[in-house]
N, C-alpha and C positions, 0 to 999 in steps of 0.2 A: 232480750238477752237470754241465751240458752247455754251459758257456761255451766257445766255440771261437774260433780265429783265422781270418782270411780264407783263409790258405793251407790250413788244415785242411779247409775245405769246398770250395775251388775245385780242388785237385789231384785229388780223386776225381771231380769233375765233368768235368775235362779228360780223364781216363783213360777214363771210362765213357759219355761222350756225352750229357750233360744239362747244364743250367745252373741256377744258384741265383739266387733273387730278392733283390735289394737293395731293401728297402722303406723308403721315406722316411717317417719318423715325425715327427709334430708334437705329439703328446700321449699321455697314458696310454691313452685310449680306442682309438686306432688301433694303438699298439704292442702292447697286450694282445690285440687281435683278430688281429694278424699272427701272434703266437706260437700262438694257439689254432688258426688255420688251418694253420700248419706242422705242428702236432701231428696235426691231422686228416688231413693228407696224408702224414704221416711223412716230411717233407722238412726239410733244414736251412734256415735263414733268416738273412739279414743285416739287422739293425735299424740304420737309418742316421739319424744326426743331422746334418742339413744346416744351412746358415746361418739359415733361417727358424725351425727348431726351436731353435737356440742363441740366437737373438734373444729368443725367448719364454721359454725355460727355461735356467738356467745349466748349463754342461757337467757340473759335479760332481753335480747333481741328475739329469740325464739318464743319466749313467753308473750311478748307483745304481738307477734304474728299469730300465735294460737288463739289468744284472747280476741283479737280483731275478728278472726274467722268465726269464733264462737258467738260473739256479740252480734254478728250479722247473719247468723244461721237460723233456720226454722226448726232445726233438730238439736237435741242435746249434744254438746261437744265437750269432751274431757281433755284438759291440758295436762299431759302425763309425762313425768320424768321416768325414763326407762333405764334400768341398770345404773342407778346412782351408787357410787362405791364409797362414799364417805358422808358423815353427818354434815360436813361443811357444804358439800355439793347439794345435798338435799335442802339445806337451809337456803342456799342461793336460789334454787328452783322455787321454793316457797316465796321468797322475797321478789321473785320475777313473775309472780302471778299464776304459777302452776296450781292445779287443783287436785293433783294426785302425785304421790312420790313412791317410786319403786326402789327400795333399798336392796342391793344384791350383796348379801354376805354368804352366798352359797358355797364358796370355797373355804370358808372358815369353820373351825370346830363348832359343833352344834350349840354349845352353851354360849359361845361368843356371838354366833349368828343370832341367837335368840335375844341376847342382851342388846346388841346394836340395833337390830330391827325394832325392838320394843321402844328404844329411844327415838327412832325416826317416827314410829307410829304415834308416840306421845306428842312429838313436835307437830305432826300433821293434824292430829285430832284437836290439839289446842288451837289450831287455826281453822278448824271446821272443814278440813279437806281429808283426803283418803290416803291410805298406805297399802302398798303391795309388797310382799316379801317372797323369798325363794328358799325352798328346802329341797335338798338333793341338788345335783348340779346338772344343768343342761349343757352338753358339750357342743362342739362345732364341727361341721363337715370338714374333712381334711385337716382336723385340728385336735384339740384336747378332747378326750373321751368323756362321756357322760357318767355320772354316778346316780343311779336310780333312787328315787325318794322312798324312804322307809315309812310305811304307814304309821307306826307308833311315834316316830319322830315328827311326822307331819301333825299328828294330834297334839303333841306337846308344843310344837312350834306355834300352831294356830292359837292354842289356849293361852300361852305365856306372852305372846307378842301383841295380841289385840289387833292384828292386821285385818283389813277389809277384803283382801284377796290374796290367794296363795299360789304362786307359781310352782309347778311340780315337774319332776323329771320321770317320764314314763315311756321312754323310747323316742322322744322328740329331740331334734338336733337343730341348732342354729345354722343359718346360711345354707340350708339344703336346697339345691336347685330343682330337684325332681320330687314330685309328690308320690313317694314310694315307701315311706317309713310308717308302718302301721303302729299305732300306740298300743301299749300294754293295758288292755281294758280290765284285766283282772286286778292289776295294781291300782288302777283308777277307782274301781269299786271298793277295794279295801280301804283306800284313803277316805273316800266319801262316806263310808260307813262309820268313820271315827270323828268326823268334823263336818259341819255344815257351812264352813267358809267357802265362798265362791272360788273355784279353781281356775287357773290360767295355764294355757299351753304356749310357751315360747317356741319359736321355730315352727310355727304353724304351716309355713309354706311346704314343708316336707310331709305333711299329713294328707293322705288321700282324701279327696273331696267327699266321697261317700261316708267315710268315717267322721270327718268334721261335722257333716250334716247330722249324722245319727247321734253323736255324742252331744252336740249342741241341744238336741231335743230330749235326750234321755239321761243325761248325767249332770253333775254339778259343775262341769266345765262351762264357765260363763264368758270367757274371753279367749280368743285365739289371736296371738300376735302374728301378723303377716307383714313381711318385709321383702324377702328375696324375690318372690314371684311378681310383686309390683315394681320392684327395681328393674327386673328383667323386662317388664312391659314398657317402662319408661325408656330404658336403653334402646329397645327395639324401635320405638316410635321416634326417638331422637335420631337414631342412625338413619332411619328412612327419610326424615326431614332434611338432614344434612346432605344425604346422597341425591336427593331429588334435584338439588341445584348446588353443586359444589362451589359455585362462585359467590354464594350468599355469605354474608359475614355478620349480619345484624342478629344478635343473640335473642332479642325479644321476639322477633319474627320467627326464628327457628324454634325457640322453646314453646311458643304459643301453639305450635302444631302438635305438641305432645298431649295437650289438654284432653281432647275428646277420647283419645285412646286410653289415657289413664282413668278417666271417669268410667268408661265402659269396663275396663278390667276390674276396677274397684267395686262397681255395682255387682259384678258377677261374684266376687268374694263375699259381699254382704248378703246376697241372696242365699248363699250356701248355709248361712248360720241361723236361718229362721227369722222371725220378726215379732215384735210386740203385738199383742191382741189389739184389735180395733176398739176404740172407745164407743 
């Protein structure tokens, strides 16, 4: 069994100069491919159930899927709730077997965000699992604008919540389809000068590969969340499978043809982030 908590995979990354991929899952086909890719690269991986996933599949079912994959994997796999918006939702994820809870209070006033995130961290730690919080606000491409993370607020947030990982807003944007948004490295350095909590970049698909690689090796950024670029790879391979024979209707046969392409795309993402030292 290789089910892991977020802290168990991020602390070695912080110490050894690499980052772990937080991969946004929407269904069985992509989460299975993510674990196969992680095994191929001998890298830990974080399977993430965000709002879109939860809207499609109930949390107790997602939890069973994540845990099944983890328990049959040769590499550490984290079952992670991404963007939990309430204590009740986080408690449901805990009860469903998740090993990491991300509480998102980033749109709330600082004191409220600290108080609520601290309650989720306490809930998680009492069950010996991990908690991620967000300070500043990471916006959306073609949507709500970001609010950059203030380094002093990040220091207070990390200290007063007891979180295991901290998502920050440093120029990153959710749902960005092209890797063209350079992160504000000066702001990253200012934040990591004030706290040693592992840092997380949401909207990692929009970050240029060279910058991902460099920051994974040289900064306290220990997790890049990747969703959009892998959804695009899945959509492209699915479209190709359907168009290859428009008369086919068996969903299992069609969906199975996305697997190899998804594994290849995911392995490329993992390689960009470095890897643990060999024992």
